[in-house]
C-alpha positions as CSV (number, residue, x, y, z in Angstrom):
1,M,101.9,159.9,66.9
2,N,103.5,162.2,69.7
3,E,104.7,160.3,72.7
4,R,103.2,161.2,76.1
5,K,105.5,163.3,78.2
6,R,105.8,164.0,81.9
7,P,107.5,166.8,83.9
8,V,111.0,166.2,85.4
9,L,112.8,168.0,88.1
10,E,116.5,167.5,88.6
11,P,119.6,169.3,89.9
12,Q,121.4,171.3,87.2
13,Y,124.5,169.2,87.6
14,M,122.7,166.3,85.8
15,K,123.3,168.0,82.5
16,R,127.1,167.8,82.9
17,F,127.1,164.0,83.9
18,R,128.6,161.5,81.5
19,C,129.8,158.0,82.4
20,I,133.6,158.0,81.9
21,G,133.7,154.2,81.4
22,S,137.2,152.7,81.7
23,A,138.7,155.9,82.9
24,C,136.7,155.6,86.2
25,E,138.7,154.8,89.2
26,D,136.0,152.6,90.6
27,S,133.6,150.2,88.9
28,C,129.9,150.0,89.4
29,C,130.2,146.5,88.4
30,K,132.0,145.4,91.6
31,G,130.8,145.1,95.1
32,W,127.1,144.7,95.0
33,R,124.2,142.6,93.6
34,V,123.2,143.2,89.9
35,D,119.6,142.6,89.3
36,I,118.1,141.8,85.9
37,D,114.5,142.9,85.0
38,H,112.0,140.7,83.4
39,E,112.1,142.5,79.9
40,T,115.9,142.3,79.8
41,Y,115.9,138.6,80.9
42,R,113.6,137.7,77.9
43,K,116.0,139.6,75.6
44,Y,118.9,137.6,76.8
45,K,117.1,134.4,76.2
46,K,116.7,135.4,72.4
47,V,120.3,136.4,71.9
48,K,122.1,134.6,69.1
49,D,125.8,134.8,70.1
50,D,127.7,131.7,71.2
51,E,129.9,133.6,73.8
52,L,127.1,135.7,75.4
53,T,124.6,132.8,75.3
54,A,127.0,130.5,77.3
55,M,127.6,133.3,79.8
56,F,123.9,134.1,80.3
57,E,123.3,130.4,81.1
58,S,126.3,130.3,83.5
59,Y,125.9,133.7,85.3
60,I,122.3,134.9,85.0
61,H,119.8,132.9,87.3
62,R,116.1,133.4,87.9
63,N,115.1,134.9,91.4
64,R,112.8,132.2,92.8
65,A,111.9,134.2,95.9
66,D,108.1,134.7,96.2
67,N,108.3,138.5,96.7
68,H,110.5,139.2,93.5
69,A,109.2,142.0,91.3
70,D,109.7,142.6,87.6
71,N,112.8,144.7,88.2
72,N,114.6,142.0,90.1
73,Y,113.3,139.0,88.1
74,A,116.8,137.6,87.9
75,K,120.3,138.3,89.1
76,V,123.9,138.1,88.0
77,K,126.0,135.5,89.7
78,L,129.2,137.5,90.8
79,I,132.7,136.1,90.5
80,D,136.0,136.9,92.4
81,D,135.9,140.1,94.4
82,A,132.2,140.4,93.9
83,K,132.8,141.4,90.3
84,C,130.3,141.1,87.5
85,P,131.4,138.4,85.0
86,F,130.5,140.6,82.0
87,L,133.1,143.2,83.1
88,T,136.1,143.2,80.7
89,E,139.7,143.7,81.6
90,E,139.3,147.3,80.4
91,S,136.4,147.8,82.9
92,L,133.8,147.9,80.1
93,C,130.6,145.9,79.8
94,K,130.8,142.9,77.4
95,I,127.0,143.0,76.8
96,Q,127.0,146.6,75.9
97,L,130.1,146.2,73.7
98,K,128.5,143.4,71.7
99,R,124.8,144.2,71.7
100,G,124.5,147.9,72.5
101,E,123.1,149.9,75.4
102,E,119.5,148.8,74.8
103,Y,120.6,145.2,76.1
104,L,121.6,146.6,79.4
105,S,119.3,145.7,82.3
106,D,117.4,148.7,83.8
107,V,119.7,148.9,86.9
108,C,122.8,149.0,84.6
109,A,121.4,151.4,82.1
110,T,120.1,153.9,84.8
111,Y,122.9,153.8,87.4
112,P,123.9,156.1,89.0
113,R,120.6,157.9,88.4
114,N,118.1,157.9,91.1
115,A,114.4,158.4,90.3
116,N,111.4,159.2,92.4
117,I,107.9,160.2,91.4
118,I,106.4,162.9,93.7
119,N,103.1,164.6,92.7
120,N,103.4,163.0,89.2
121,T,106.7,164.8,88.5
122,L,109.8,162.5,88.0
123,E,112.5,163.7,90.3
124,R,115.9,162.4,89.0
125,S,119.3,162.9,90.7
126,L,122.6,161.0,91.1
127,T,123.9,158.8,93.9
128,M,127.3,159.7,95.1
129,S,128.5,156.1,94.9
130,C,129.8,157.0,91.5
131,P,133.1,158.8,91.4
132,E,132.2,161.0,88.4
133,A,128.8,161.8,89.8
134,A,130.4,162.8,93.2
135,R,132.9,165.1,91.4
136,I,130.4,167.1,89.5
137,A,127.7,167.3,92.2
138,L,130.0,168.0,95.2
139,L,132.8,170.3,93.9
140,D,130.7,173.1,92.4
141,P,131.0,176.1,94.9
142,K,127.7,177.6,93.8
143,E,124.6,176.6,95.6
144,M,122.9,173.5,94.1
145,E,119.9,174.6,91.9
146,F,117.2,172.6,90.2
147,D,115.6,172.7,86.6
148,E,112.3,171.4,85.5
149,Y,111.6,170.1,81.9
150,E,109.6,167.4,80.2
151,E,110.7,164.0,78.8
152,T,108.9,161.1,77.2
153,V,107.2,158.6,79.6
154,S,109.1,155.8,77.8
155,T,112.6,157.0,79.2
156,R,114.0,154.2,81.4
157,N,114.0,154.8,85.1
158,I,113.8,152.7,88.2
159,V,111.5,154.5,90.5
160,K,112.5,154.2,94.2
161,I,109.9,156.3,95.9
162,S,106.4,157.3,94.7
163,F,103.6,159.2,96.3
164,N,101.2,162.1,95.6
165,T,100.9,164.6,98.6
166,K,97.5,165.5,97.3
167,D,96.1,162.1,97.9
168,I,93.3,161.9,100.3
169,K,95.1,159.5,102.5
170,F,97.6,162.2,103.4
171,N,94.9,164.7,104.6
172,N,96.0,164.4,108.2
173,K,99.6,163.5,107.5
174,P,102.6,165.7,107.2
175,Y,103.1,164.5,103.7
176,K,100.9,167.3,102.5
177,Y,103.4,169.9,103.4
178,L,106.3,168.2,101.7
179,W,107.1,171.2,99.5
180,E,107.0,173.7,102.3
181,L,109.2,171.5,104.4
182,R,111.6,170.8,101.5
183,I,112.1,174.4,100.6
184,F,112.6,175.3,104.2
185,I,115.2,172.5,104.7
186,I,117.2,173.2,101.6
187,N,117.2,176.9,102.3
188,V,118.6,176.3,105.9
189,L,121.2,173.9,104.5
190,Q,122.3,176.6,102.0
191,D,122.3,179.4,104.5
192,R,125.9,180.3,104.3
193,R,125.7,183.0,106.9
194,M,126.2,180.1,109.4
195,R,128.7,177.2,109.5
196,L,127.2,173.9,108.2
197,S,127.2,172.5,111.7
198,E,125.1,175.2,112.9
199,R,122.6,174.8,110.0
200,L,122.2,171.1,110.9
201,I,121.7,171.9,114.6
202,V,119.1,174.4,113.7
203,L,117.3,171.7,111.6
204,G,117.7,169.4,114.5
205,M,115.8,171.8,116.9
206,F,113.2,172.3,114.1
207,F,112.6,168.5,113.7
208,N,112.5,168.0,117.5
209,K,109.7,170.5,117.6
210,L,108.1,169.0,114.4
211,Q,108.0,165.6,116.1
212,E,106.3,167.1,119.1
213,Y,103.6,168.7,116.8
214,L,103.1,165.3,115.1
215,N,102.8,163.5,118.5
216,E,100.2,166.0,119.4
217,N,98.3,165.6,116.0
218,R,99.1,169.3,115.1
219,V,99.8,168.5,111.5
220,D,98.2,171.7,110.2
221,D,100.3,173.8,112.4
222,I,103.5,172.8,110.3
223,P,103.3,176.0,108.1
224,V,103.3,178.2,111.3
225,L,106.2,176.3,112.7
226,I,108.2,176.8,109.5
227,G,107.4,180.6,109.5
228,T,108.6,180.8,113.2
229,Y,112.0,179.2,112.3
230,V,112.3,181.5,109.2
231,N,111.8,184.4,111.5
232,Y,114.2,183.1,114.1
233,L,116.9,182.8,111.3
234,E,116.2,186.3,109.9
235,T,116.6,187.9,113.3
236,D,119.6,185.7,114.4
237,A,117.7,184.3,117.4
238,F,119.9,181.2,117.5
239,G,123.2,183.0,117.5
240,E,124.1,182.8,121.2
241,S,122.5,179.4,121.9
242,L,124.5,177.9,119.0
243,K,127.7,179.3,120.3
244,G,127.0,177.9,123.8
245,I,126.8,174.3,122.7
246,P,129.9,172.5,124.0
247,V,132.2,170.5,121.7
248,Q,132.9,167.0,123.0
249,Y,135.5,165.4,120.8
250,N,136.0,162.5,123.1
251,I,132.4,161.3,123.0
252,Q,131.9,162.2,119.4
253,M,134.9,160.3,118.2
254,E,134.3,157.2,120.4
255,L,130.6,156.9,119.4
256,L,131.2,157.5,115.7
257,K,134.2,155.1,115.6
258,E,132.0,152.4,117.3
259,I,129.4,152.9,114.6
260,S,132.0,152.7,111.8
261,D,133.5,149.6,113.4
262,R,130.1,147.9,113.2
263,R,129.7,148.5,109.5
264,Y,133.5,147.4,108.9
265,Q,132.7,144.3,110.8
266,M,129.7,143.4,108.6
267,G,132.1,143.1,105.7
268,V,133.0,145.8,103.1
269,N,133.7,144.9,99.4
270,S,134.9,148.4,98.5
271,T,138.8,148.6,98.5
272,R,138.6,152.3,98.3
273,Y,136.6,152.5,101.6
274,I,139.0,150.2,103.3
275,E,141.8,152.4,102.2
276,C,140.0,155.4,103.6
277,F,139.2,153.7,106.9
278,A,142.9,152.7,107.4
279,E,143.9,156.3,106.8
280,F,141.4,157.5,109.3
281,L,142.7,155.1,112.0
282,N,146.3,155.9,111.2
283,G,145.6,159.7,111.0
284,I,144.2,159.9,114.7
285,E,146.6,157.2,115.8
286,Y,143.9,155.3,117.5
287,R,145.0,152.9,120.1
288,L,142.8,150.5,122.1
289,E,145.1,150.7,125.1
290,A,144.8,154.5,125.2
291,T,142.2,156.4,127.2
292,I,139.2,158.1,125.6
293,E,140.8,161.4,126.4
294,E,144.2,160.5,124.6
295,N,142.4,159.3,121.5
296,G,140.1,162.3,121.7
297,E,143.0,164.8,121.9
298,R,144.6,163.3,118.7
299,Y,141.3,163.5,117.0
300,R,140.9,167.1,118.0
301,S,144.4,168.0,116.8
302,A,143.8,166.4,113.4
303,W,140.5,168.5,113.1
304,E,142.2,171.7,114.2
305,D,145.5,171.4,112.3
306,Y,144.4,169.8,109.0
307,Y,140.7,169.3,108.5
308,E,139.5,172.7,109.6
309,P,141.9,174.9,107.5
310,F,140.8,173.0,104.4
311,M,137.1,172.6,105.0
312,K,136.4,176.0,106.3
313,E,136.7,177.3,102.7
314,R,135.1,174.4,101.2
315,E,132.1,173.6,103.3
316,Y,130.0,173.7,100.1
317,I,131.3,170.2,99.4
318,L,129.3,168.8,102.4
319,E,126.4,171.2,101.8
320,N,126.1,169.9,98.3
321,Y,126.1,166.3,99.6
322,L,123.4,167.0,102.2
323,V,121.2,169.0,99.6
324,N,121.5,166.2,97.2
325,Y,120.7,163.6,99.9
326,V,117.5,165.6,100.9
327,F,116.4,165.7,97.3
328,R,117.3,162.1,96.3
329,T,115.6,160.5,99.4
330,A,112.4,162.7,99.4
331,F,113.5,163.7,102.9
332,P,111.9,163.8,105.3
333,F,109.4,161.3,103.9
334,S,111.5,158.5,102.6
335,N,109.8,156.0,104.9
336,E,107.4,155.6,107.7
337,K,109.9,156.1,110.5
338,N,109.6,158.6,113.4
339,I,110.5,161.9,111.6
340,F,113.2,162.7,114.1
341,D,114.8,159.3,113.4
342,I,114.9,160.3,109.6
343,Y,116.8,163.4,110.6
344,T,119.1,161.3,112.9
345,V,120.0,159.0,109.8
346,M,121.0,162.2,107.9
347,V,123.1,163.5,110.7
348,L,124.8,160.0,111.0
349,H,125.8,160.2,107.3
350,Y,127.3,163.7,107.8
351,A,129.0,162.9,111.1
352,L,130.6,159.6,109.9
353,I,131.9,161.3,106.6
354,K,133.3,164.2,108.8
355,M,134.9,161.9,111.3
356,Q,136.7,159.8,108.7
357,L,137.8,163.0,106.8
358,I,139.4,164.3,110.1
359,G,141.4,161.1,110.4
360,M,142.3,161.2,106.7
361,A,143.4,164.8,107.1
362,G,145.6,163.8,110.0
363,F,147.1,161.0,108.1
364,R,147.8,163.1,104.9
365,K,148.6,166.3,106.8
366,G,145.9,168.0,104.9
367,L,143.0,167.4,102.6
368,T,142.5,167.8,98.8
369,D,139.2,167.8,96.7
370,E,140.1,164.4,95.3
371,C,140.6,162.6,98.7
372,V,137.3,164.2,99.9
373,V,135.5,162.8,96.8
374,K,137.1,159.5,97.3
375,L,135.9,159.1,100.8
376,I,132.3,160.3,100.1
377,Q,132.0,158.1,97.0
378,A,133.4,155.0,98.9
379,F,131.1,155.8,101.9
380,A,128.1,156.0,99.7
381,K,128.9,152.7,98.1
382,A,129.6,151.0,101.4
383,V,127.1,152.7,103.8
384,E,124.3,154.4,101.9
385,H,123.5,151.3,99.9
386,N,123.3,149.1,102.9
387,K,119.9,149.7,104.4
388,V,120.4,146.9,107.0
389,F,123.3,148.7,108.6
390,I,121.5,152.1,108.6
391,N,118.3,150.7,110.2
392,D,120.6,148.8,112.7
393,M,122.3,152.2,113.7
394,V,119.1,153.9,114.3
395,D,117.9,151.1,116.5
396,V,121.3,151.1,118.4
397,L,120.8,154.8,119.0
398,R,117.3,154.5,120.1
399,R,117.9,151.6,122.5
400,N,120.8,153.5,124.1
401,G,118.7,156.8,124.4
402,Y,121.1,158.5,121.9
403,N,118.3,159.6,119.4
404,T,118.0,163.0,121.1
405,M,119.0,166.4,120.1
406,T,121.6,166.5,122.8
407,F,123.5,163.6,121.2
408,M,123.0,164.9,117.7
409,A,124.7,168.2,118.6
410,I,127.6,166.2,120.0
411,L,128.0,164.2,116.7
412,I,127.6,167.4,114.6
413,K,129.7,170.1,116.3
414,N,133.5,170.5,116.2
């Protein structure tokens, strides 16, 4: 009997991804919680292997929380350095070595793949917290493109986001224009007639206006708004206004460093991120006793002398990061927040990555593809996967009145 199939949409880079196992410079089995789904837990209970059985009893424990789901029915008790106890000295999984991939939990079998179901289509992408995923997705100078095909419904996935824009409950909500918005956003991010910072500012102006429309219940005017901005871009209507936006290195660096410090103070298990953060501080020679202007001047010099000469020719790296972010998170409908706040979160990701790369460029007297991938991968592992931190940052910006287009432009532009 033929298995039921479903449509799949994914970036073309997915075809090139293969886990490189023990050759990987970072381990996905360190630094975060490992959930065990119900079906895998039941498999482990039936295993006849003295070594594995003893380890299962010692390190895998039921999740007794009332709100647990089948995909986090149990969890692995981590050992030193937040490491999975099933990780061998060769950085391989003992369970997979002894029992095969079918005995991996859903989270271990699917990582770094991310899956959403939008309009009954499975959308699969990679998270950049995997070094190999970051390399193949970010370092391709061509615009990121997408393929559609079919796969059997039984293929393992952990679905993060699921909705159907044709659902009657979205009749008066912007969700029904997801595809129009998504195509517009990705087209703007890939419009290489402008610098990437300018593309983000244009999107900010668009989202600022979009939020006004939503506040006024003008949902059905969204296609007209998109058409207006497409026309603005084709006629270069933003040219002079974008050039007139001032660059404020002092405020940018101080605000972003404060945000980074908050994440660092919450505790970071990623050695690679700690190394990058140290390089950033050393690269701008940040000193507490110095004035904002003095620290800002060193930050500006690092950008001008070392970051900009490298990144001017390789903006496609950060462009690819943002396009993948938009697709992976079902942007701008990843949750129920104010839609401008969702844009703010994306800008924070971009701005924090940029700031730390500027410092690293100053420390290293230049950048390489390898160190850019290292920072983005470590950042994704330490920041993107920490929803508490991200939500806290949005709240901090909102409470201080920083969740405005004026402050977003300060964070974006160098």
